N, CA, C, O and the ligand as a Tripos MOL2 file, in Angstrom:
@<TRIPOS>MOLECULE
protein
  269   267    68     0     0
PROTEIN
NO_CHARGES

@<TRIPOS>ATOM
      1 N         -16.3790   38.2320   -5.7640 N.3       1 MET1
      2 CA        -15.1200   38.1740   -6.5200 C.3       1 MET1
      3 C         -14.7430   36.7000   -6.7250 C.2       1 MET1
      4 O         -14.6210   35.9500   -5.7560 O.2       1 MET1
      5 N         -14.5650   36.3000   -7.9480 N.am      2 SER2
      6 CA        -14.2350   34.9030   -8.2150 C.3       2 SER2
      7 C         -12.7840   34.6190   -7.8680 C.2       2 SER2
      8 O         -11.9490   35.5210   -7.8090 O.2       2 SER2
      9 N         -12.5120   33.3720   -7.6460 N.am      3 GLN3
     10 CA        -11.1770   32.9640   -7.2430 C.3       3 GLN3
     11 C         -10.6580   31.8490   -8.1310 C.2       3 GLN3
     12 O         -11.4360   31.1490   -8.7780 O.2       3 GLN3
     13 N          -9.3560   31.6880   -8.1620 N.am      4 GLU4
     14 CA         -8.7500   30.6920   -9.0180 C.3       4 GLU4
     15 C          -8.4520   29.3920   -8.2900 C.2       4 GLU4
     16 O          -7.7970   28.5080   -8.8420 O.2       4 GLU4
     17 N          -8.9220   29.2700   -7.0730 N.am      5 VAL5
     18 CA         -8.6310   28.0810   -6.2800 C.3       5 VAL5
     19 C          -9.8020   27.1010   -6.2850 C.2       5 VAL5
     20 O          -9.8750   26.2150   -5.4330 O.2       5 VAL5
     21 N         -10.7150   27.2570   -7.2410 N.am      6 THR6
     22 CA        -11.9210   26.4330   -7.2400 C.3       6 THR6
     23 C         -11.6280   24.9650   -7.5170 C.2       6 THR6
     24 O         -12.4700   24.1060   -7.2550 O.2       6 THR6
     25 N         -10.4410   24.6680   -8.0460 N.am      7 ALA7
     26 CA        -10.0940   23.2780   -8.3290 C.3       7 ALA7
     27 C          -9.8710   22.4880   -7.0460 C.2       7 ALA7
     28 O          -9.9390   21.2590   -7.0400 O.2       7 ALA7
     29 N          -9.6100   23.1950   -5.9820 N.am      8 GLN8
     30 CA         -9.3600   22.5150   -4.7190 C.3       8 GLN8
     31 C         -10.6680   22.2440   -3.9990 C.2       8 GLN8
     32 O         -11.5400   23.1090   -3.9200 O.2       8 GLN8
     33 N         -10.7920   21.0520   -3.4840 N.am      9 ASN9
     34 CA        -12.0290   20.6780   -2.8180 C.3       9 ASN9
     35 C         -12.0170   21.0610   -1.3480 C.2       9 ASN9
     36 O         -13.0580   21.3570   -0.7630 O.2       9 ASN9
     37 N         -10.8560   21.0530   -0.7720 N.am     10 VAL10
     38 CA        -10.7660   21.2790    0.6630 C.3      10 VAL10
     39 C          -9.6990   22.3260    0.9320 C.2      10 VAL10
     40 O          -8.6370   22.3270    0.3100 O.2      10 VAL10
     41 N          -9.9910   23.1980    1.8480 N.am     11 LEU11
     42 CA         -9.0020   24.1690    2.2800 C.3      11 LEU11
     43 C          -8.4990   23.7870    3.6610 C.2      11 LEU11
     44 O          -9.2710   23.4210    4.5470 O.2      11 LEU11
     45 N          -7.2030   23.8790    3.8180 N.am     12 TYR12
     46 CA         -6.6190   23.5860    5.1220 C.3      12 TYR12
     47 C          -6.0320   24.8690    5.6900 C.2      12 TYR12
     48 O          -5.3730   25.6400    4.9930 O.2      12 TYR12
     49 N          -6.2850   25.0700    6.9530 N.am     13 GLU13
     50 CA         -5.7170   26.2370    7.5930 C.3      13 GLU13
     51 C          -4.1920   26.1600    7.5510 C.2      13 GLU13
     52 O          -3.6090   25.0980    7.7700 O.2      13 GLU13
     53 N          -3.5680   27.2690    7.2750 N.am     14 HIS14
     54 CA         -2.1160   27.4150    7.1910 C.3      14 HIS14
     55 C          -1.5240   26.7720    5.9410 C.2      14 HIS14
     56 O          -0.3070   26.7670    5.7580 O.2      14 HIS14
     57 N          -2.3800   26.2330    5.0880 N.am     15 HIS15
     58 CA         -1.8990   25.6680    3.8260 C.3      15 HIS15
     59 C          -1.3510   26.7950    2.9400 C.2      15 HIS15
     60 O          -1.9690   27.8500    2.7990 O.2      15 HIS15
     61 N          -0.1970   26.5490    2.3580 N.am     16 ILE16
     62 CA          0.4150   27.5560    1.5050 C.3      16 ILE16
     63 C           0.0620   27.2740    0.0460 C.2      16 ILE16
     64 O           0.2150   26.1540   -0.4410 O.2      16 ILE16
     65 N          -0.4090   28.3030   -0.6330 N.am     17 ILE17
     66 CA         -0.6690   28.1810   -2.0630 C.3      17 ILE17
     67 C           0.4100   28.9950   -2.7700 C.2      17 ILE17
     68 O           0.3930   30.2260   -2.7650 O.2      17 ILE17
     69 N           1.3320   28.2830   -3.3680 N.am     18 PHE18
     70 CA          2.5250   28.9340   -3.9010 C.3      18 PHE18
     71 C           2.2270   29.7540   -5.1480 C.2      18 PHE18
     72 O           1.4690   29.3360   -6.0230 O.2      18 PHE18
     73 N           2.8290   30.9070   -5.2060 N.am     19 LYS19
     74 CA          2.8180   31.7830   -6.3770 C.3      19 LYS19
     75 C           1.4230   31.9550   -6.9670 C.2      19 LYS19
     76 O           1.2170   31.8270   -8.1740 O.2      19 LYS19
     77 N           0.4790   32.2480   -6.0930 N.am     20 SER20
     78 CA         -0.9020   32.3370   -6.5490 C.3      20 SER20
     79 C          -1.5110   33.7240   -6.3500 C.2      20 SER20
     80 O          -2.6840   33.9390   -6.6530 O.2      20 SER20
     81 N          -0.7250   34.6470   -5.8500 N.am     21 CYS21
     82 CA         -1.2780   35.9740   -5.5960 C.3      21 CYS21
     83 C          -1.5480   36.7060   -6.9060 C.2      21 CYS21
     84 O          -0.6920   36.7730   -7.7890 O.2      21 CYS21
     85 N          -2.7560   37.2520   -7.0110 N.am     22 ALA22
     86 CA         -3.1430   37.9640   -8.2260 C.3      22 ALA22
     87 C          -2.4130   39.3000   -8.3540 C.2      22 ALA22
     88 O          -2.2700   39.8450   -9.4490 O.2      22 ALA22
     89 N          -1.9610   39.8080   -7.2270 N.am     23 ARG23
     90 CA         -1.3280   41.1220   -7.2500 C.3      23 ARG23
     91 C           0.1780   41.0290   -7.4830 C.2      23 ARG23
     92 O           0.7290   41.7540   -8.3120 O.2      23 ARG23
     93 N           0.8440   40.1300   -6.7450 N.am     24 CYS24
     94 CA          2.3040   40.1070   -6.8080 C.3      24 CYS24
     95 C           2.8620   38.7360   -7.1830 C.2      24 CYS24
     96 O           4.0790   38.5610   -7.2560 O.2      24 CYS24
     97 N           1.9670   37.7490   -7.4230 N.am     25 ALA25
     98 CA          2.3790   36.3850   -7.7820 C.3      25 ALA25
     99 C           3.1860   35.7350   -6.6690 C.2      25 ALA25
    100 O           3.9680   34.8190   -6.9240 O.2      25 ALA25
    101 N           3.0050   36.1930   -5.4550 N.am     26 GLY26
    102 CA          3.7050   35.6160   -4.3150 C.3      26 GLY26
    103 C           2.9500   34.4400   -3.7190 C.2      26 GLY26
    104 O           1.9050   34.0310   -4.2260 O.2      26 GLY26
    105 N           3.4940   33.9080   -2.6420 N.am     27 ASP27
    106 CA          2.8720   32.7660   -1.9720 C.3      27 ASP27
    107 C           1.7780   33.2530   -1.0310 C.2      27 ASP27
    108 O           1.9340   34.2530   -0.3300 O.2      27 ASP27
    109 N           0.6780   32.5270   -1.0330 N.am     28 ARG28
    110 CA         -0.4150   32.8970   -0.1490 C.3      28 ARG28
    111 C          -0.6850   31.7890    0.8600 C.2      28 ARG28
    112 O          -0.4070   30.6180    0.6000 O.2      28 ARG28
    113 N          -1.2180   32.1620    1.9920 N.am     29 GLN29
    114 CA         -1.5080   31.1980    3.0500 C.3      29 GLN29
    115 C          -2.9860   31.2400    3.4090 C.2      29 GLN29
    116 O          -3.5880   32.3050    3.5440 O.2      29 GLN29
    117 N          -3.5500   30.0420    3.5600 N.am     30 VAL30
    118 CA         -4.9420   29.9240    3.9940 C.3      30 VAL30
    119 C          -5.0180   30.1750    5.4870 C.2      30 VAL30
    120 O          -4.2740   29.5920    6.2760 O.2      30 VAL30
    121 N          -5.9180   31.0420    5.8480 N.am     31 ARG31
    122 CA         -6.1270   31.3200    7.2660 C.3      31 ARG31
    123 C          -7.6180   31.3200    7.5390 C.2      31 ARG31
    124 O          -8.4290   31.3560    6.6140 O.2      31 ARG31
    125 N          -7.9660   31.2790    8.7810 N.am     32 ARG32
    126 CA         -9.3810   31.3770    9.0960 C.3      32 ARG32
    127 C          -9.5930   32.1470   10.3820 C.2      32 ARG32
    128 O          -8.7580   32.1540   11.2870 O.2      32 ARG32
    129 N         -10.7390   32.7930   10.4240 N.am     33 ASP33
    130 CA        -11.1420   33.4350   11.6650 C.3      33 ASP33
    131 C         -12.5980   33.0470   11.9040 C.2      33 ASP33
    132 O         -13.0830   32.0980   11.2880 O.2      33 ASP33
    133 N         -13.2920   33.7400   12.7620 N.am     34 PHE34
    134 CA        -14.6590   33.3410   13.1060 C.3      34 PHE34
    135 C         -15.6170   33.4960   11.9440 C.2      34 PHE34
    136 O         -16.7210   32.9520   11.9800 O.2      34 PHE34
    137 N         -15.2170   34.2290   10.9090 N.am     35 ASP35
    138 CA        -16.0770   34.3710    9.7330 C.3      35 ASP35
    139 C         -15.8340   33.2810    8.7100 C.2      35 ASP35
    140 O         -16.6280   33.1160    7.7840 O.2      35 ASP35
    141 N         -14.7450   32.5280    8.8610 N.am     36 GLY36
    142 CA        -14.4450   31.4830    7.8960 C.3      36 GLY36
    143 C         -13.0720   31.6680    7.2950 C.2      36 GLY36
    144 O         -12.2350   32.4120    7.8070 O.2      36 GLY36
    145 N         -12.8650   30.9680    6.1910 N.am     37 PHE37
    146 CA        -11.5450   30.9720    5.5830 C.3      37 PHE37
    147 C         -11.2990   32.2240    4.7660 C.2      37 PHE37
    148 O         -12.2210   32.7980    4.1850 O.2      37 PHE37
    149 N         -10.0630   32.6310    4.7310 N.am     38 TYR38
    150 CA         -9.6150   33.6250    3.7720 C.3      38 TYR38
    151 C          -8.1780   33.3040    3.4130 C.2      38 TYR38
    152 O          -7.5070   32.5380    4.1040 O.2      38 TYR38
    153 N          -7.7170   33.8950    2.3330 N.am     39 ILE39
    154 CA         -6.3700   33.6050    1.8590 C.3      39 ILE39
    155 C          -5.6020   34.9120    1.8140 C.2      39 ILE39
    156 O          -5.9900   35.8570    1.1260 O.2      39 ILE39
    157 N          -4.5180   34.9490    2.5500 N.am     40 ALA40
    158 CA         -3.7240   36.1630    2.6410 C.3      40 ALA40
    159 C          -2.3580   35.9420    2.0070 C.2      40 ALA40
    160 O          -1.7170   34.9120    2.2150 O.2      40 ALA40
    161 N          -1.9310   36.9210    1.2380 N.am     41 CYS41
    162 CA         -0.6180   36.8450    0.6060 C.3      41 CYS41
    163 C           0.4610   37.1250    1.6380 C.2      41 CYS41
    164 O           0.3680   38.0800    2.4100 O.2      41 CYS41
    165 N           1.4850   36.2820    1.6430 N.am     42 LEU42
    166 CA          2.5850   36.4590    2.5860 C.3      42 LEU42
    167 C           3.5090   37.5910    2.1690 C.2      42 LEU42
    168 O           4.2500   38.1370    2.9860 O.2      42 LEU42
    169 N           3.4560   37.9350    0.8920 N.am     43 CYS43
    170 CA          4.3820   38.9370    0.3580 C.3      43 CYS43
    171 C           3.8220   40.3520    0.4440 C.2      43 CYS43
    172 O           4.4920   41.2650    0.9260 O.2      43 CYS43
    173 N           2.5860   40.5270   -0.0270 N.am     44 CYS44
    174 CA          2.0500   41.8890   -0.1190 C.3      44 CYS44
    175 C           0.8430   42.1040    0.7830 C.2      44 CYS44
    176 O           0.3600   43.2290    0.9110 O.2      44 CYS44
    177 N           0.3500   41.0340    1.4110 N.am     45 GLY45
    178 CA         -0.7750   41.1880    2.3210 C.3      45 GLY45
    179 C          -2.1310   41.2150    1.6460 C.2      45 GLY45
    180 O          -3.1440   41.4570    2.3030 O.2      45 GLY45
    181 N          -2.1690   40.9700    0.3460 N.am     46 HIS46
    182 CA         -3.4220   40.9570   -0.3990 C.3      46 HIS46
    183 C          -4.3190   39.8310    0.1070 C.2      46 HIS46
    184 O          -3.8870   38.6810    0.1860 O.2      46 HIS46
    185 N          -5.5640   40.1560    0.4510 N.am     47 VAL47
    186 CA         -6.4830   39.1660    1.0160 C.3      47 VAL47
    187 C          -7.5880   38.8690    0.0210 C.2      47 VAL47
    188 O          -8.1800   39.7820   -0.5540 O.2      47 VAL47
    189 N          -7.8650   37.5830   -0.1800 N.am     48 THR48
    190 CA         -8.9800   37.1700   -1.0190 C.3      48 THR48
    191 C          -9.7940   36.1190   -0.2780 C.2      48 THR48
    192 O          -9.3380   35.5050    0.6860 O.2      48 THR48
    193 N         -11.0080   35.9380   -0.7630 N.am     49 TYR49
    194 CA        -11.8900   34.9670   -0.1260 C.3      49 TYR49
    195 C         -12.2130   33.8590   -1.1120 C.2      49 TYR49
    196 O         -12.7010   34.1390   -2.2070 O.2      49 TYR49
    197 N         -11.9560   32.6160   -0.7550 N.am     50 PRO50
    198 CA        -12.1530   31.5130   -1.6740 C.3      50 PRO50
    199 C         -13.6280   31.2320   -1.9310 C.2      50 PRO50
    200 O         -14.4630   31.3750   -1.0370 O.2      50 PRO50
    201 N         -13.9380   30.8330   -3.1530 N.am     51 VAL51
    202 CA        -15.2960   30.4290   -3.4990 C.3      51 VAL51
    203 C         -15.5930   29.0500   -2.9420 C.2      51 VAL51
    204 O         -16.7370   28.7040   -2.6450 O.2      51 VAL51
    205 N         -14.5190   28.2670   -2.8080 N.am     52 VAL52
    206 CA        -14.6560   26.8930   -2.3420 C.3      52 VAL52
    207 C         -15.3370   26.8530   -0.9840 C.2      52 VAL52
    208 O         -14.9650   27.5780   -0.0610 O.2      52 VAL52
    209 N         -16.3240   26.0040   -0.8820 N.am     53 GLU53
    210 CA        -16.9990   25.8630    0.3940 C.3      53 GLU53
    211 C         -16.3250   24.7630    1.2010 C.2      53 GLU53
    212 O         -16.0430   23.6770    0.6940 O.2      53 GLU53
    213 N         -16.0820   25.0600    2.4260 N.am     54 THR54
    214 CA        -15.5000   24.0440    3.2940 C.3      54 THR54
    215 C         -16.5720   23.0340    3.6660 C.2      54 THR54
    216 O         -17.7670   23.2970    3.5260 O.2      54 THR54
    217 N         -16.1370   21.8890    4.1360 N.am     55 SER55
    218 CA        -17.0950   20.8660    4.5600 C.3      55 SER55
    219 C         -17.9870   21.4240    5.6650 C.2      55 SER55
    220 O         -19.1400   21.0210    5.8170 O.2      55 SER55
    221 N         -17.4410   22.3390    6.4170 N.am     56 GLU56
    222 CA        -18.2090   22.9380    7.4990 C.3      56 GLU56
    223 C         -19.3800   23.7510    6.9530 C.2      56 GLU56
    224 O         -20.5090   23.6090    7.4250 O.2      56 GLU56
    225 N         -19.1200   24.5930    5.9720 N.am     57 THR57
    226 CA        -20.1980   25.4140    5.4160 C.3      57 THR57
    227 C         -21.1610   24.5650    4.6060 C.2      57 THR57
    228 O         -22.3560   24.8610    4.5630 O.2      57 THR57
    229 N         -20.6630   23.5130    3.9610 N.am     58 VAL58
    230 CA        -21.5490   22.6160    3.2300 C.3      58 VAL58
    231 C         -22.5410   21.9700    4.1820 C.2      58 VAL58
    232 O         -23.7280   21.8560    3.8770 O.2      58 VAL58
    233 N         -22.0430   21.5490    5.3350 N.am     59 ARG59
    234 CA        -22.9410   20.9660    6.3310 C.3      59 ARG59
    235 C         -23.9770   21.9780    6.7920 C.2      59 ARG59
    236 O         -25.1510   21.6490    6.9610 O.2      59 ARG59
    237 N         -23.5380   23.1980    6.9910 N.am     60 LEU60
    238 CA        -24.4680   24.2300    7.4290 C.3      60 LEU60
    239 C         -25.5270   24.4940    6.3660 C.2      60 LEU60
    240 O         -26.7040   24.6690    6.6810 O.2      60 LEU60
    241 N         -25.0990   24.5210    5.0980 N.am     61 LEU61
    242 CA        -26.0370   24.7670    4.0130 C.3      61 LEU61
    243 C         -27.0320   23.6120    3.8730 C.2      61 LEU61
    244 O         -28.2220   23.8280    3.6390 O.2      61 LEU61
    245 N         -26.5300   22.3930    4.0180 N.am     62 GLU62
    246 CA        -27.4200   21.2420    3.9400 C.3      62 GLU62
    247 C         -28.4660   21.2960    5.0300 C.2      62 GLU62
    248 O         -29.6390   20.9970    4.8050 O.2      62 GLU62
    249 N         -28.0290   21.6780    6.2040 N.am     63 TRP63
    250 CA        -28.9570   21.7960    7.3250 C.3      63 TRP63
    251 C         -29.9970   22.8840    7.0380 C.2      63 TRP63
    252 O         -31.1810   22.7420    7.3430 O.2      63 TRP63
    253 N         -29.5110   23.9650    6.4440 N.am     64 LYS64
    254 CA        -30.3850   25.0970    6.1400 C.3      64 LYS64
    255 C         -31.4480   24.7030    5.1160 C.2      64 LYS64
    256 O         -32.6230   25.0330    5.2730 O.2      64 LYS64
    257 N         -31.0210   23.9900    4.0580 N.am     65 TYR65
    258 CA        -31.9620   23.6320    3.0090 C.3      65 TYR65
    259 C         -32.8910   22.4990    3.4510 C.2      65 TYR65
    260 O         -34.0030   22.3640    2.9410 O.2      65 TYR65
    261 N         -32.4300   21.6960    4.3930 N.am     66 ALA66
    262 CA        -33.2360   20.5620    4.8290 C.3      66 ALA66
    263 C         -34.3410   21.0180    5.7810 C.2      66 ALA66
    264 O         -35.3530   20.3370    5.9460 O.2      66 ALA66
    265 N         -34.1370   22.1570    6.3920 N.am     67 SER67
    266 CA        -35.1210   22.6030    7.3870 C.3      67 SER67
    267 C         -36.2530   23.3990    6.7510 C.2      67 SER67
    268 O         -37.1620   23.8470    7.4500 O.2      67 SER67
    269 ZN          0.8240   39.3120   -3.0530 Zn       68 ZN68
@<TRIPOS>BOND
     1     1     2 1
     2     2     3 1
     3     3     4 2
     4     3     5 am
     5     5     6 1
     6     6     7 1
     7     7     8 2
     8     7     9 am
     9     9    10 1
    10    10    11 1
    11    11    12 2
    12    11    13 am
    13    13    14 1
    14    14    15 1
    15    15    16 2
    16    15    17 am
    17    17    18 1
    18    18    19 1
    19    19    20 2
    20    19    21 am
    21    21    22 1
    22    22    23 1
    23    23    24 2
    24    23    25 am
    25    25    26 1
    26    26    27 1
    27    27    28 2
    28    27    29 am
    29    29    30 1
    30    30    31 1
    31    31    32 2
    32    31    33 am
    33    33    34 1
    34    34    35 1
    35    35    36 2
    36    35    37 am
    37    37    38 1
    38    38    39 1
    39    39    40 2
    40    39    41 am
    41    41    42 1
    42    42    43 1
    43    43    44 2
    44    43    45 am
    45    45    46 1
    46    46    47 1
    47    47    48 2
    48    47    49 am
    49    49    50 1
    50    50    51 1
    51    51    52 2
    52    51    53 am
    53    53    54 1
    54    54    55 1
    55    55    56 2
    56    55    57 am
    57    57    58 1
    58    58    59 1
    59    59    60 2
    60    59    61 am
    61    61    62 1
    62    62    63 1
    63    63    64 2
    64    63    65 am
    65    65    66 1
    66    66    67 1
    67    67    68 2
    68    67    69 am
    69    69    70 1
    70    70    71 1
    71    71    72 2
    72    71    73 am
    73    73    74 1
    74    74    75 1
    75    75    76 2
    76    75    77 am
    77    77    78 1
    78    78    79 1
    79    79    80 2
    80    79    81 am
    81    81    82 1
    82    82    83 1
    83    83    84 2
    84    83    85 am
    85    85    86 1
    86    86    87 1
    87    87    88 2
    88    87    89 am
    89    89    90 1
    90    90    91 1
    91    91    92 2
    92    91    93 am
    93    93    94 1
    94    94    95 1
    95    95    96 2
    96    95    97 am
    97    97    98 1
    98    98    99 1
    99    99   100 2
   100    99   101 am
   101   101   102 1
   102   102   103 1
   103   103   104 2
   104   103   105 am
   105   105   106 1
   106   106   107 1
   107   107   108 2
   108   107   109 am
   109   109   110 1
   110   110   111 1
   111   111   112 2
   112   111   113 am
   113   113   114 1
   114   114   115 1
   115   115   116 2
   116   115   117 am
   117   117   118 1
   118   118   119 1
   119   119   120 2
   120   119   121 am
   121   121   122 1
   122   122   123 1
   123   123   124 2
   124   123   125 am
   125   125   126 1
   126   126   127 1
   127   127   128 2
   128   127   129 am
   129   129   130 1
   130   130   131 1
   131   131   132 2
   132   131   133 am
   133   133   134 1
   134   134   135 1
   135   135   136 2
   136   135   137 am
   137   137   138 1
   138   138   139 1
   139   139   140 2
   140   139   141 am
   141   141   142 1
   142   142   143 1
   143   143   144 2
   144   143   145 am
   145   145   146 1
   146   146   147 1
   147   147   148 2
   148   147   149 am
   149   149   150 1
   150   150   151 1
   151   151   152 2
   152   151   153 am
   153   153   154 1
   154   154   155 1
   155   155   156 2
   156   155   157 am
   157   157   158 1
   158   158   159 1
   159   159   160 2
   160   159   161 am
   161   161   162 1
   162   162   163 1
   163   163   164 2
   164   163   165 am
   165   165   166 1
   166   166   167 1
   167   167   168 2
   168   167   169 am
   169   169   170 1
   170   170   171 1
   171   171   172 2
   172   171   173 am
   173   173   174 1
   174   174   175 1
   175   175   176 2
   176   175   177 am
   177   177   178 1
   178   178   179 1
   179   179   180 2
   180   179   181 am
   181   181   182 1
   182   182   183 1
   183   183   184 2
   184   183   185 am
   185   185   186 1
   186   186   187 1
   187   187   188 2
   188   187   189 am
   189   189   190 1
   190   190   191 1
   191   191   192 2
   192   191   193 am
   193   193   194 1
   194   194   195 1
   195   195   196 2
   196   195   197 am
   197   197   198 1
   198   198   199 1
   199   199   200 2
   200   199   201 am
   201   201   202 1
   202   202   203 1
   203   203   204 2
   204   203   205 am
   205   205   206 1
   206   206   207 1
   207   207   208 2
   208   207   209 am
   209   209   210 1
   210   210   211 1
   211   211   212 2
   212   211   213 am
   213   213   214 1
   214   214   215 1
   215   215   216 2
   216   215   217 am
   217   217   218 1
   218   218   219 1
   219   219   220 2
   220   219   221 am
   221   221   222 1
   222   222   223 1
   223   223   224 2
   224   223   225 am
   225   225   226 1
   226   226   227 1
   227   227   228 2
   228   227   229 am
   229   229   230 1
   230   230   231 1
   231   231   232 2
   232   231   233 am
   233   233   234 1
   234   234   235 1
   235   235   236 2
   236   235   237 am
   237   237   238 1
   238   238   239 1
   239   239   240 2
   240   239   241 am
   241   241   242 1
   242   242   243 1
   243   243   244 2
   244   243   245 am
   245   245   246 1
   246   246   247 1
   247   247   248 2
   248   247   249 am
   249   249   250 1
   250   250   251 1
   251   251   252 2
   252   251   253 am
   253   253   254 1
   254   254   255 1
   255   255   256 2
   256   255   257 am
   257   257   258 1
   258   258   259 1
   259   259   260 2
   260   259   261 am
   261   261   262 1
   262   262   263 1
   263   263   264 2
   264   263   265 am
   265   265   266 1
   266   266   267 1
   267   267   268 2
@<TRIPOS>SUBSTRUCTURE
     1 MET1         2 RESIDUE 1 A MET
     2 SER2         6 RESIDUE 1 A SER
     3 GLN3        10 RESIDUE 1 A GLN
     4 GLU4        14 RESIDUE 1 A GLU
     5 VAL5        18 RESIDUE 1 A VAL
     6 THR6        22 RESIDUE 1 A THR
     7 ALA7        26 RESIDUE 1 A ALA
     8 GLN8        30 RESIDUE 1 A GLN
     9 ASN9        34 RESIDUE 1 A ASN
    10 VAL10       38 RESIDUE 1 A VAL
    11 LEU11       42 RESIDUE 1 A LEU
    12 TYR12       46 RESIDUE 1 A TYR
    13 GLU13       50 RESIDUE 1 A GLU
    14 HIS14       54 RESIDUE 1 A HIS
    15 HIS15       58 RESIDUE 1 A HIS
    16 ILE16       62 RESIDUE 1 A ILE
    17 ILE17       66 RESIDUE 1 A ILE
    18 PHE18       70 RESIDUE 1 A PHE
    19 LYS19       74 RESIDUE 1 A LYS
    20 SER20       78 RESIDUE 1 A SER
    21 CYS21       82 RESIDUE 1 A CYS
    22 ALA22       86 RESIDUE 1 A ALA
    23 ARG23       90 RESIDUE 1 A ARG
    24 CYS24       94 RESIDUE 1 A CYS
    25 ALA25       98 RESIDUE 1 A ALA
    26 GLY26      102 RESIDUE 1 A GLY
    27 ASP27      106 RESIDUE 1 A ASP
    28 ARG28      110 RESIDUE 1 A ARG
    29 GLN29      114 RESIDUE 1 A GLN
    30 VAL30      118 RESIDUE 1 A VAL
    31 ARG31      122 RESIDUE 1 A ARG
    32 ARG32      126 RESIDUE 1 A ARG
    33 ASP33      130 RESIDUE 1 A ASP
    34 PHE34      134 RESIDUE 1 A PHE
    35 ASP35      138 RESIDUE 1 A ASP
    36 GLY36      142 RESIDUE 1 A GLY
    37 PHE37      146 RESIDUE 1 A PHE
    38 TYR38      150 RESIDUE 1 A TYR
    39 ILE39      154 RESIDUE 1 A ILE
    40 ALA40      158 RESIDUE 1 A ALA
    41 CYS41      162 RESIDUE 1 A CYS
    42 LEU42      166 RESIDUE 1 A LEU
    43 CYS43      170 RESIDUE 1 A CYS
    44 CYS44      174 RESIDUE 1 A CYS
    45 GLY45      178 RESIDUE 1 A GLY
    46 HIS46      182 RESIDUE 1 A HIS
    47 VAL47      186 RESIDUE 1 A VAL
    48 THR48      190 RESIDUE 1 A THR
    49 TYR49      194 RESIDUE 1 A TYR
    50 PRO50      198 RESIDUE 1 A PRO
    51 VAL51      202 RESIDUE 1 A VAL
    52 VAL52      206 RESIDUE 1 A VAL
    53 GLU53      210 RESIDUE 1 A GLU
    54 THR54      214 RESIDUE 1 A THR
    55 SER55      218 RESIDUE 1 A SER
    56 GLU56      222 RESIDUE 1 A GLU
    57 THR57      226 RESIDUE 1 A THR
    58 VAL58      230 RESIDUE 1 A VAL
    59 ARG59      234 RESIDUE 1 A ARG
    60 LEU60      238 RESIDUE 1 A LEU
    61 LEU61      242 RESIDUE 1 A LEU
    62 GLU62      246 RESIDUE 1 A GLU
    63 TRP63      250 RESIDUE 1 A TRP
    64 LYS64      254 RESIDUE 1 A LYS
    65 TYR65      258 RESIDUE 1 A TYR
    66 ALA66      262 RESIDUE 1 A ALA
    67 SER67      266 RESIDUE 1 A SER
    68 ZN68       269 GROUP 0 **** ****
């Protein structure tokens, strides 16, 4: 599922993305768990997964391709 946050290079945990929810146009917050980042709407609970790769996953991918 594509996301509209691709303009952002870095995601910060607990960062609020205002009025960006596709379902209710509410504010969403960046969160992370052991699987990585996800973005949850504070208003309706709608969860999406950003396409943006964190520096952490980029490092992992570089390591993967280099090996
Ligand atoms: Zn919402």
